N, C-alpha and C positions, 0 to 999 in steps of 0.2 A: 712543375713536376708533380707536386702533391696538391690536390685540391679537394677540400672538404666543403660540402654544401649542406647545411642544416643537418649535420650528423648527430644523432642521439643514440644512447645505449642504455637500456633498462634491464634489470635483473629481477627475477622473482625470488623473494626471500619469505618463506612461509606462505602466507596468503596475501603478501603485499608486493607491489611493484616499486622497486627502488631505482631512481634515475641516476645513473653514474655520469652520463654526459647529456647535456641539454642544448640542442641546436647549435652545434659548433660549425663555424665558418672559418676556414684556415687555408692559406696558400703558402707553400714553401717551394722555392726554386733551387736549381742546381747551385751548389756552392754556398748555400745559406748555412749559417751557424746559429742554431736556435736552442735556447734553454727553456724548459717547461718547469715552472715552480708553483708551489702551493702547499697548503697543509695536507696531512694525511686525509684521505677520503675526498680530495678535491677533484679526482678524475684523471690525474696525470698518467698513471700506469694504464688505465683503460684507454686513454687516447693513444699512448704509445703502442699498445697491443693492436689497436685498430689500424694505425699507420703501418705496422709490421705484418698485417694480414694474419695475426694470431687469433683474431676475433672478428665478428661481423657487426656492423651497426644495426640497431633495431629499426632505424629510419634514416633517410638522407642518402647522399651519394658521395662516394670516394673515387676520385679519378687519379690515376698514377700514369704519368707520361701521356696524358690525354685519353687513356682508356678507362672505362668504368669497371674497376676491379671488384666492386660489390656485386656485379652480375656474374662473376666467374664462379665455377664450381670449385670444390675443395682441391682437386688435382691441379686445376689451372692456377688457383691461388698459390699453391705450393711451388709451382714452377716459377711464377713471378717472384715469389719471396726468395727462392734460391738464386735467381739471376740478378735481382735488383736491390735486395735489402740485406744488410749485415747487422748483427746484434752483438752488443757487449753488455754483460750483466755484472751486478755487484758481486755475485758469488762465483763468477768465472764460468761455471758450467762446463768445465773440461771433463773429458772421459778419464777416470782415474787410472785405468789399466793401460792407456795409450801414452806413448812418449809425446814430447812437445811437437816433434815433427809430424807424428801421426795425427795428433789433434788438429794441426793446421791443415793437413791433407784431407781430413774427413769430408768436408763439404764438397770438395772436388771429386772424391770417389762417388759420393751420392749423386753428383750431377753428371757423372759419366765422362769426366775429363780424361783423356788418354794418359797413361802412366808417365810417359816422357815429359809431357807438359806439366803434370802434377809435380814431378821431381824438380823441374826448373823453377816453378813458382815457389815451392817450399824452401829451396835453397836461398832464393832471393829474399823471401819474407823473413827467414831466420836471420839473414844478414842485416836486413833493414831494421829489425827490432832488437839487434844486439843479442841474439839467442843462439848463434852458431855453436857455441860451446855447451849449450844446454839442449841440443837437438834430441839426444837420447835419454833425457831425464823425464821421469813421470811427474805429474803435478805435485805429488807429495814430496818431491825432491827439489822443488822450486820455491823461491820466496813469493810473497803476495804480488809484488811488482812484476816479477817474471811471469807468474801465472796470468796476470792481466795483459801483459804484452803478447803472450801466446794467444789469449782470447782475441785481442785486436788483430793479430796476424791471421787467425782463423776467419774472423769476420770480414777481412778484406781480401781473402784468397780468391773470391769469385768476382772481384772488381765491382762491388756494388755501387749504385748511384746514390743510395741512402744508407747512412749508418745511424742506428738507434742505440743510444747508451743509457742504460737504466742504473742510476747511482753508481757510475763506473769507478768512483774513488771511495765508496762507502766502507770497504774493508782494508783500506790502505792508510798508512801514516801520511802526514801532510806533505812531506817532501816527495815521497813516491807518488802521491796523488797528483802533484803538480807535474811530475815527469810524464805520467800517463795522459794527463790532459794535453800536454804539449804534443805528444804523439798523435792524439786524436785530432788536434787542431791542424796538424800538417796535412791531414786528408782534405780539409776544406780548401787548401791551396791547390788541390788536384780536382777541384770542382765537385767533390762529394758533398751532399747535403748532410750535415751533422746535427742530430737532434738529441739533446741531453736532458734527461729527467733527473732532477736533484732537489734535495732539501737544503743544500748548502748554498747560501746566498753568494759566497765567494766564488764557488765553482760556477753557479748560474750567471754571475756578473761578468764572467769572461766572454760570454756569448755576445754576438753582434745584435741578435734579436732576443728579447727576454719576454716570455709569455707567462702571465700569472693567472692561476685558476683557483676558483672557489666554488664549491657546490656544483661541480660538473659544468661550469661555464668559464669562458675566458673573460676575465674582468678587466685586464689591462695588458697592453703590449708596448714595449719600448724598442727603439731601434727600427731598422727597416731591412727589407729583402734586398739582395744584390741587384 
């Protein structure tokens, strides 16, 4: 599903070139559960941004479902991102003025899903994530765990093949964090590829595949693809 071939990413800082990723080779298949770990500055978030088509590599090739997505223009990449990739972030990134239901519905509105289908999906997602009684609440009226559940529901509203989670438990207490991870892991059983970036070795250790990065390179990997 995901195939990186000698992918590198460099940034210009002042008059210097800084290599954030160096020749990454990576393959992730449907239903894989992968954690990406490493110290700050190791390239974890850069790698996640490239997988999520939020950035482009400086060199190398990224294929998604067999297609070379590095060759697509911005509009084409945005379409692929909408249809195939979901995102869950540490800070939730919910729209403050929208209710839980409206936040979940937002990606479907942007994708042009008909209203009747949107309503059906929203009702089901609210039910699945235990949010039915919070449908009309804004983010500031929800607990951290509830906000993250809304974020997960929103991320899965378009039935993505890949779900990217960047420090998904970073703003949660330990008990709530475990509950959120269990919700994410249920998606793996539905053949979604789950990729988690984390500093927490306990959270990272839950993954079937564990990738460790240092200085923009993959230095070790444990576990195996499905």
